Steps between C-alpha positions, in 0.01 A plus 500: 500500500250261648434362157869427452518330840206279412653409167834411661327288769293320241806427288687363799205275591481364148874440492483310830208291376683416181810403697302271728324348201834445332637326810192279524524400135869419532430291811223313319723446197771361724252269667361379169847446358612286798596158367419169666503128426244240612603139551372182665692247703420148616644297784430135577602291799443127541432376850450140606154411628503407869125481567218298346130583531266214408123531469282188503133449579254241624171507310205288616140481380171358621127553464507622859700812576558378854640169379717669236649724769554205736678296233718800417596561862592133538721501190667831588583366847672203337695731267622711794604186689684360197688826448597508869627142473704607196679759712305819428444726800139596589567871435612419146158352415220754469150527354509711186127497427180314590196486270159333490277510193234297326536370147220575260413444137218577259280240332238620254533848644444383857771534764590171663676510836792261545739396776651730755874545467742599772854616420770554759820642353818431696826690465829337597814711536841340529844657519644179353404500132603135473197409711245646256443162337470337843225745597304430181530125539402500867198722437382301197526164674306635801209634297593824323349470153575838347837661433484878455856629471859491609718808530871527567617823662807628680546677831784692334278673242535847660880484477475377142273793408747752644782341303289493182419871538869582537583299188218666305624852580858404414377351173316821415807712583722288276253531211468877545878547518556294186236689304627839616860423404393362163308821433803712598345627821580467869262343749382734775308448820196275523172690482244230582465128575176306467443132567286320243216366714558237766807275480418167338566172672495185289523166674651228288397157624685209351338166437170579677260211451182386677447128540213298643532372856693175481830352610702746292628831630389811315814664351493874573824693459528870586672728253616859526308824542608758242446856626504764224486879537480754216563873548466803271762773548543847356852650492620848420730538201784750523 
């Protein structure tokens, strides 16, 4: 009698295990058979530049490091004064970097020390992009002898990025819906969204040209900033 009880209990345990295994397999099969579609979407928004960042520098050199630094300080003071006279506020003119080094060369394998050089890099920020050329001209005429860069940006970039993200997701949804319908399926809920790296911002400057300090105005015209966002989306297919 005990033997029969043991046999019945064992059979029931095996049956339960098989049932659980069957359920697990069916669940896995269902999961593996779930259909999805992966698409990408891109959104771009153009925003007008309303800020210019200009970087110029005064570079002086002399056999004496003290004299090179003195000459540099004198020239930089003149540049600051010229920019102030041109209408740029003191807080819009800042020092970007300051460096002192000594030139050197090799002759017949022997190092020859040269002049000391002092470089003072000045950054000018203006909310009137039309004054970018004025800043360059004023700085050059006062003693700035190196032009590093000019960048046009917008204070509305954050809003443009939000709009570009919205357009990118809508673009992805349209592509997914079109592909699903073409394949005879129905688009389900979105499973995942991933942004492709950081949004890109391309500044398009029109007619940028650097001219020597003279009686002519340097023509600098700000263009647009194109903000582009790309997203990757996965949708469920019904």
